[in-house]
C-alpha positions, 0 to 999 in steps of 0.5 A: 042613098035616100033620105026623108026631108020635108014630106018627100023622099029624095034618092040619088045614086053615088055611082061608085063601088067605093063605100067611103066615096059613097058615104062621103057623097051621101053626106054632101047630098044631105047637106045640100038638101038641108040648105035648099029644101028646109023652110026657116019655120020648120023643125028638125029631128036630131038622132042622138045615139039611141035617143030621138029629140025634137029641137026647135031649131030653124033648119037653115041655121044648123051647122050642116046648112051653113057648111053646105053653103060654105062648100058651095062657095068653095066649089066656086073658087075651084071652078075659078081656079082660086082653090085646089080640087084636091084641097077641097076634097081633103076639107070634105073628108075632115068634115065627114069623118069628125065635124058633121057627125058632131055638130051637123044638127047643132044651131050655129050659135051654139059653137062656143069656146068650150065646145071648140076646146072640147073638140080640139081635146078629142082630136088630140088623142089620135091626131097630130097638132097640125091635123087638129089645127086644120080641123079647126080651120074648116070650122072657122070657114063655116063660122065666117060664112055664117057671120057673112050671111047674118046667121052669127054675130060674133066669131067665138074665140078658138083654142090656140094649137101650138103646131109641132112639125114632125118629119115624115118617115123617109126611108134610108137608101138600104131600106129603099132597096129592101122594100123594092126587092120585097115587092118584086119577090111578092109579085103574084103572091096571094095575101095570107088573109082569107077572102072574108077577112080582106073584105071585112078589114080592108074593103078589098075585092077578091080580084085584088088579093094577089100582089101585082107588078105595079107595086115595085113600079110604083115604089121606084117611080115615086122615089125618082119621080118626085110625085105625090101618092095622089098622083098615082091615081091620076097619072095617064100616058098622055102625061108622060113624055120621054126626052133623050139628049144630054140628060134622059128623063121623063117630063110629067105634065100632071093635073094641077096639085096644091096650086102648082101646075108646072111640069115635073122632071124625073131621074133617069131610072124613071125612064126605065121604069115607065118603059117596063110599064108600056111593054107589059100593058100595051100587049093587053091593050092598056097602053093608050094615051088615056090609060092610066099607068098604074092598075089601069084595069081598075076604073074606080081610081079612088079605089085604085089608090086605096088598093096600092096603099094596101099593097104597100102596107103589105110590103112594109109589114113583110120588111118590118119597115112600117115604123121609122126610127123615131116611131112614125108610121110610113105610108106611100108619102114616105116615098115622096119624102125619100125622093126629096131627101135623097136629092138633098143628100146626094144631089151635086149642089142642088139648090132648094128653089129648083128642087121645090119647084120641080117637086111642086112644093115650096122651099118652106115646106122642104126646109120644115118637113123634108130637110129637117131630117138632114144633118151636117154630118150627112153632108160633111164633104160639102161642109169641108169643100173649098172654092177653087178660087 
């Protein structure tokens, strides 16, 4: 990547093969240059579609410059352990996708209620109320920082967004077995699309055209292991410990996610899946402590996660289960939803606090997002049960 600022060309390598990661890195690189390189009395050139106009704006007071300073503060919070690295990445992604392309070169004081309302209306066409609200939280962070450094006097009024909670599309037990059987059936099968189409539509390398054995393992491991899809790209053998005794299970000591760092214990079927992974990859020299469990031959882990999502959508397309009964789209995250929902339905007297801590979430999230799909009729035996004394 390279850009011309203040009479000088700045160059940097993103050191990645992923176009999406490179674009995000380039935008952050540009933000940092805006906040450091520009002097307060210079002019900035703003490209507006096909027109190029000169705005008499002090570059250090543009929205992008304030955002760069805000991200520097958030990175410091990550370094201190006050903020999750994954949450910071999600915030970066939101800024890269919609916020900075819209307001990057806009003076910070030009963001008023009318602008924010227009932005919320634009996002509402394709995103849920929860996601729209989270985008506005990101914008508010920048404006609060601008007030703190004296670049803005008053926080503008924000549009009020009523958040409607929509349960994620979990699978029923019969659907779960259907997709895992389909993944096994598609193993070593080539995707029907041509190499050119896969590269154009999915940014997929030709080497990943064939369905690997890992997909069926991912499906079973997530449903029996309570992990998030983001854990798939970071999970190494050093994070896994097999415990055998009265109960047989895996203890997963994963890196901290969303301020939760406690180990996760799995159900017994996850042990068998893990042993199959070790048996398959050890002869290939990829079963060492620092090797990844899933697609260990892909070094770019962001790309590995992207490939797993592609494979899973391929399975859903073949089974006709991409959409849930209420029209919600299903993804890898639906496997985590299924994992928690199955425990609520079939676990013997399990309490929400134990389940929440093991799944690295909160009781409130389980109640609002996961348990909301559980009805009284599904647990009729518990409702009709009687104490022995």
